[in-house]
C-alpha positions as CSV (number, residue, x, y, z in Angstrom):
1,M,0.0,0.0,0.0
2,R,1.3,3.4,-0.9
3,L,2.0,5.9,1.9
4,N,-0.6,8.4,0.8
5,H,-3.3,5.8,0.8
6,F,-2.4,4.6,4.3
7,I,-2.3,8.2,5.7
8,S,-5.7,9.0,4.2
9,K,-7.1,5.9,5.7
10,Y,-5.9,6.5,9.3
11,S,-5.9,10.3,9.5
12,N,-7.8,13.4,8.4
13,Y,-5.5,14.0,5.5
14,S,-6.6,13.2,2.0
15,R,-4.4,11.3,-0.5
16,R,-3.7,14.6,-2.3
17,E,-2.8,16.3,1.0
18,A,-0.5,13.5,1.9
19,D,1.2,13.7,-1.5
20,N,1.7,17.5,-1.0
21,L,3.3,16.8,2.4
22,V,5.7,14.4,0.9
23,Q,6.6,16.8,-1.9
24,N,7.2,19.5,0.7
25,A,9.5,17.2,2.7
26,S,7.1,17.3,5.7
27,I,6.8,13.6,6.3
28,K,9.5,11.3,7.7
29,I,9.5,7.6,8.3
30,N,11.5,7.4,11.5
31,H,14.4,9.8,10.6
32,T,14.2,9.4,6.8
33,L,12.3,11.7,4.5
34,A,9.4,9.9,2.8
35,T,9.1,9.9,-1.0
36,R,6.1,9.4,-3.3
37,H,7.3,5.8,-3.8
38,T,7.3,4.9,-0.1
39,Q,5.4,1.7,0.6
40,V,3.8,0.7,3.9
41,P,5.1,-2.7,5.1
42,D,2.5,-5.6,5.2
43,E,2.9,-6.0,9.0
44,V,1.9,-2.4,9.5
45,I,-1.1,-2.7,7.2
46,K,-2.3,-5.8,9.1
47,N,-2.2,-4.2,12.5
48,P,-1.6,-0.4,12.2
49,Y,-2.5,0.2,15.9
50,K,0.4,-2.0,17.2
51,P,3.6,-0.1,17.8
52,H,6.1,-0.6,14.9
53,K,9.5,0.7,15.9
54,N,10.8,0.5,12.3
55,F,7.9,2.3,10.8
56,R,6.8,5.5,12.6
57,I,5.3,8.3,10.6
58,F,6.2,11.9,11.5
59,I,4.4,14.8,10.0
60,H,5.9,18.3,10.6
61,G,8.0,16.5,13.3
62,K,5.0,15.2,15.2
63,E,4.3,11.4,15.2
64,L,1.1,10.5,13.5
65,K,-1.5,8.9,15.9
66,Y,-3.6,6.6,13.8
67,K,-7.3,7.5,13.8
68,K,-9.5,4.4,13.8
69,E,-11.5,4.2,10.5
70,E,-15.2,4.8,11.1
71,I,-17.2,1.7,10.2
72,F,-20.7,2.6,8.9
73,T,-23.3,1.4,6.5
74,A,-25.3,3.4,3.9
75,I,-28.2,2.2,1.9
76,V,-30.4,3.5,-0.9
77,Y,-34.2,3.3,-0.6
78,H,-36.6,3.9,-3.4
79,K,-39.2,5.7,-1.4
80,P,-42.7,5.4,-2.9
81,K,-45.4,8.0,-2.9
82,G,-47.5,8.0,0.3
83,E,-44.8,7.5,2.8
84,L,-43.5,10.0,5.3
85,V,-39.8,10.4,6.0
86,S,-40.1,10.5,9.7
87,K,-40.1,8.4,12.9
88,R,-43.7,9.2,13.8
89,D,-46.7,11.0,12.5
90,D,-49.7,12.3,14.5
91,L,-52.0,11.9,11.5
92,G,-51.2,8.2,11.2
93,R,-49.7,8.3,7.8
94,R,-47.4,5.5,6.7
95,L,-43.8,6.0,7.6
96,I,-40.7,4.8,5.7
97,Y,-39.6,2.7,8.7
98,E,-42.8,0.6,8.3
99,S,-41.5,-0.5,5.0
100,L,-37.8,-0.7,5.8
101,N,-36.3,-3.9,7.4
102,I,-36.3,-3.6,11.2
103,K,-32.4,-3.7,11.1
104,Y,-32.5,-0.2,9.6
105,K,-34.7,1.3,12.3
106,H,-31.8,3.4,13.7
107,F,-30.7,4.6,10.3
108,M,-31.1,8.4,9.6
109,P,-32.3,9.8,6.3
110,V,-30.2,12.2,4.2
111,G,-32.8,15.0,3.8
112,R,-36.4,14.3,3.0
113,L,-38.8,13.6,0.2
114,D,-42.3,14.9,0.8
115,F,-45.3,12.6,1.3
116,A,-46.4,12.9,-2.4
117,S,-42.9,12.4,-3.9
118,E,-40.9,9.3,-4.6
119,G,-37.4,8.3,-5.5
120,L,-33.9,8.0,-4.1
121,L,-33.5,8.4,-0.4
122,I,-30.1,7.7,1.3
123,L,-30.0,6.4,4.9
124,S,-27.0,5.7,7.1
125,D,-26.1,4.8,10.6
126,S,-23.4,7.5,10.7
127,K,-24.5,10.9,11.9
128,E,-21.5,12.5,10.3
129,V,-22.2,11.0,6.9
130,V,-25.8,12.1,7.0
131,R,-24.9,15.6,8.1
132,K,-22.1,16.1,5.6
133,L,-24.3,14.9,2.7
134,M,-27.2,17.1,3.8
135,E,-25.0,20.2,4.1
136,S,-23.2,19.5,0.8
137,S,-23.9,21.2,-2.6
138,L,-24.0,17.8,-4.4
139,P,-26.5,18.0,-7.2
140,R,-29.9,16.5,-6.5
141,V,-31.6,15.4,-9.8
142,Y,-35.3,15.1,-10.2
143,I,-37.7,14.0,-13.0
144,I,-40.8,16.2,-12.8
145,K,-44.2,16.2,-14.5
146,I,-46.4,19.4,-14.4
147,D,-49.9,20.0,-15.8
148,M,-49.2,22.7,-18.3
149,P,-46.8,23.6,-21.2
150,M,-43.5,25.3,-20.3
151,H,-43.6,29.0,-21.2
152,K,-41.1,31.8,-21.5
153,K,-41.5,33.3,-18.0
154,M,-41.1,30.0,-16.3
155,I,-38.0,29.1,-18.4
156,L,-36.4,32.5,-17.7
157,A,-37.0,32.1,-13.9
158,M,-35.3,28.7,-14.0
159,Q,-32.4,30.1,-16.0
160,Q,-31.9,33.3,-13.9
161,G,-33.4,32.5,-10.6
162,I,-36.3,34.3,-8.9
163,F,-37.4,35.7,-5.6
164,I,-41.0,34.9,-4.7
165,Q,-42.5,37.0,-2.0
166,N,-45.6,34.8,-1.5
167,A,-44.3,31.2,-1.7
168,K,-46.9,29.5,0.4
169,A,-48.6,27.9,-2.6
170,G,-47.1,24.4,-3.2
171,G,-45.9,24.2,0.4
172,H,-47.3,22.3,3.3
173,H,-50.4,24.1,4.8
174,L,-48.6,24.2,8.2
175,S,-45.4,25.6,6.8
176,K,-44.4,29.0,8.2
177,I,-42.3,29.9,5.1
178,Q,-43.7,33.0,3.5
179,E,-41.1,33.9,0.9
180,M,-38.3,32.0,-0.9
181,E,-35.4,32.8,-3.2
182,F,-34.8,30.3,-6.0
183,Q,-31.3,30.0,-7.5
184,P,-30.8,29.4,-11.2
185,M,-31.5,25.7,-12.0
186,E,-29.9,23.3,-14.4
187,F,-32.7,21.7,-16.4
188,E,-33.7,19.9,-19.5
189,I,-37.2,20.0,-21.0
190,I,-37.9,16.4,-22.0
191,K,-41.5,17.2,-23.2
192,S,-43.6,20.3,-23.2
193,G,-47.4,20.1,-23.6
194,K,-50.6,19.6,-21.6
195,I,-48.3,17.4,-19.5
196,S,-44.7,18.6,-19.4
197,K,-41.8,16.5,-18.3
198,L,-38.5,18.0,-17.1
199,K,-35.2,16.9,-15.6
200,V,-34.1,19.4,-12.9
201,S,-30.8,19.5,-10.9
202,L,-30.6,21.4,-7.6
203,H,-27.5,22.0,-5.5
204,G,-29.4,22.2,-2.2
205,G,-32.9,21.6,-1.0
206,Q,-35.4,24.1,0.4
207,N,-38.7,23.0,1.8
208,R,-40.8,21.8,-1.2
209,E,-38.8,24.0,-3.4
210,L,-39.9,22.7,-6.8
211,R,-43.5,22.5,-5.9
212,R,-43.5,26.1,-4.6
213,F,-41.6,27.3,-7.8
214,F,-44.1,25.8,-10.2
215,A,-47.1,26.8,-8.1
216,H,-46.0,30.4,-8.5
217,F,-46.7,29.9,-12.3
218,H,-50.0,28.2,-11.5
219,A,-48.6,24.8,-12.4
220,N,-49.3,21.7,-10.4
221,V,-46.5,19.1,-9.9
222,L,-48.1,15.8,-10.9
223,D,-45.1,13.6,-10.3
224,L,-41.8,14.2,-8.7
225,R,-39.1,11.6,-8.5
226,R,-35.5,12.0,-7.3
227,V,-33.2,9.9,-9.5
228,S,-29.7,10.8,-8.1
229,Y,-27.9,12.5,-5.2
230,G,-24.4,13.4,-6.1
231,F,-22.5,10.2,-7.0
232,I,-25.4,8.0,-6.0
233,N,-28.0,6.9,-8.6
234,L,-31.4,5.3,-8.3
235,N,-30.9,3.4,-11.6
236,A,-33.4,0.4,-11.8
237,L,-34.0,-0.1,-8.1
238,P,-37.7,-1.0,-7.8
239,V,-40.1,1.2,-5.8
240,G,-40.1,0.2,-2.2
241,K,-36.8,-1.7,-2.4
242,T,-33.5,-1.0,-0.8
243,R,-29.9,-1.8,-1.7
244,F,-26.5,-1.3,-0.1
245,F,-24.0,1.2,-1.5
246,T,-21.7,-0.4,-4.1
247,K,-18.0,-0.6,-3.5
248,Q,-17.5,2.3,-5.9
249,E,-20.1,4.4,-4.1
250,Y,-18.4,3.7,-0.8
251,N,-15.1,4.8,-2.3
252,D,-16.7,7.9,-3.6
253,L,-18.3,8.6,-0.3
254,K,-15.0,8.2,1.5
255,V,-13.3,10.7,-0.8
256,F,-16.2,13.1,-0.3
257,M,-15.9,12.8,3.5
258,Q,-12.2,13.5,3.4
259,Q,-12.6,16.5,1.2
260,S,-15.4,17.9,3.4
261,R,-13.2,17.7,6.4
C-alpha cells in the first residue's frame, strides 16, 4: 500500500494532501524523508495500531497517531409516494420505517422527500455521513411532470433565478415559510405540452422548493421523482426496495468525506 493511501485511511489527511506533504518534505519515516514511492510494510497494514518501531510516521516533526477508521453502513431506498420520511406522524400516515427492514430502524435519512414524492433516499447509521451529505452542494436530480406547457416566464426564472414574496402555494399548509429565493437551475425539457416533463438539478434543498416554484406559475406538480444525489444513482431499483452502496459508491463517499473535512 502506498503511503498516501495509508495516511488518508488512518488520519484526516486526503491522499492529495499526503502527496503534498511528501513533496514539501514534511513527512519522515523514523528519521528518513518519505518519497512518493514509499510503501507501507505488510505487517503495519495488518495491524496499524500495534507499535512498529521500524515504521513510525512523523508529519511536521510530530508522530502520527492513527485514527480508527469509522465503520458505517449506507443504503439507498426507493421511497414510494404515500410514505413520510419521519419516525412518527400524529396523522397516522405511513412511515418509511414501516417498509424498511427492522435492522434499519436506527438509520437516519439524508434529507427528505415529501409525502407525495418518490425516488432516491439515502439512509445511514453514521450521523457525520448524514450531516455532511445534507450540508453539501452535491446535485440532486429530479424528474418532474407538471400539468401545463412550459412558457417563457417559467424558463427565464429557471435560468436566472427568482425571488417569490408569497411562496406559500405548493408548500405544506402548516409551513411558516412565506417567501423563498430560487437560485438558477440546471434543467432539461424532455417534453412540453398539456403534461410537461423535465429533468431538474438542484444544489441544495429548500422545503418543497420545486412544488413552490411551479405553483408560482399556476402549475401543479403531478409527479416528482429524485433519481440521483451526487454520485449515488437510483438506476433500476424498484419502488419500495433497498440496496447497499456499491464498492465504488463507498469509495466515492470516503473521498467526499475526506474533502469535506
